[in-house]
C-alpha distance (Angstrom), angle and dihedral (degrees) to the residues before:
residue distance angle dihedral
A1 . . .
G2 3.83 . .
G3 3.78 121.9 .
E4 3.79 98.8 -145.1
A5 3.79 122.2 97.2
A6 3.79 119.3 -122.8
G7 3.77 110.3 -77.4
G8 3.79 92.7 19.8
G9 3.81 94.8 -107.9
G10 3.80 100.4 80.3
R11 3.78 120.7 117.0
Q12 3.77 117.2 -108.4
A13 3.81 128.5 -147.8
H14 3.82 89.0 -78.0
G15 3.83 90.5 61.1
Y16 3.81 96.5 -120.9
A17 3.81 125.7 118.1
R18 3.77 128.9 -160.4
V19 3.80 112.3 -105.9
P20 3.84 108.0 -97.9
G21 3.79 111.3 -105.2
D22 3.81 94.8 21.3
S23 3.79 104.5 140.4
G24 3.79 101.1 170.2
S25 3.78 117.4 131.4
C26 3.80 117.0 -106.1
D27 3.79 143.4 136.9
V28 3.82 98.1 -94.7
A29 3.81 93.1 -172.4
E30 3.82 90.6 54.6
V31 3.81 91.8 46.6
D32 3.82 89.5 50.8
R33 3.81 91.5 48.9
I34 3.82 93.4 50.4
L35 3.83 93.0 43.9
L36 3.81 90.3 52.4
E37 3.80 90.9 49.1
R38 3.82 89.2 48.7
V39 3.82 93.4 50.2
E40 3.81 89.8 49.9
A41 3.82 90.5 50.1
K42 3.82 90.7 50.7
R43 3.81 91.2 48.7
S44 3.81 87.8 53.5
R45 3.82 88.4 48.6
D46 3.81 90.2 -118.9
F47 3.78 94.0 141.7
E48 3.80 93.9 164.6
V49 3.82 90.2 63.0
A50 3.82 91.2 41.7
D51 3.81 90.8 53.3
R52 3.79 91.3 47.6
L53 3.81 90.6 52.1
R54 3.80 90.9 48.9
E55 3.81 89.2 53.0
R56 3.81 89.6 48.7
L57 3.80 89.6 54.6
R58 3.81 90.3 47.9
S59 3.82 90.0 52.0
M60 3.83 86.7 54.6
G61 3.83 89.5 53.6
I62 3.82 95.7 -101.0
E63 3.81 123.7 133.5
V64 3.82 117.1 -158.1
L65 3.82 116.6 -149.6
D66 3.80 101.9 -162.3
R67 3.80 96.1 178.9
D68 3.81 91.6 56.5
R69 3.84 94.7 34.7
Q70 3.81 88.1 -126.2
W71 3.79 139.4 119.1
R72 3.79 134.8 -159.2
T73 3.75 142.2 176.4
I74 3.79 112.9 -97.5
G75 3.80 105.7 -105.4
G76 3.82 92.6 6.3
G77 3.79 97.1 116.3
G78 3.78 126.2 -130.8
V79 3.79 130.0 124.8
S80 3.79 123.4 -102.4
G81 3.79 116.7 -132.1
I82 3.77 112.4 -123.7
């Protein structure tokens, strides 16, 4: 099983990668599932659902960096690529 790509930094089906060096604890499979659902909502132009999913991730301690197509745990370290 395992939902994380080899090396931990690979992009999943949702197109987002975890920020390199982020070592915060989280349920990566759940983050991937919610990110995929959020991307699908955005593709359908259902921004209300997409915003709600982003807030759900934030409540789990996950910050989504849309511009960089990355995510990280809040306070988990790592450096976002610009």
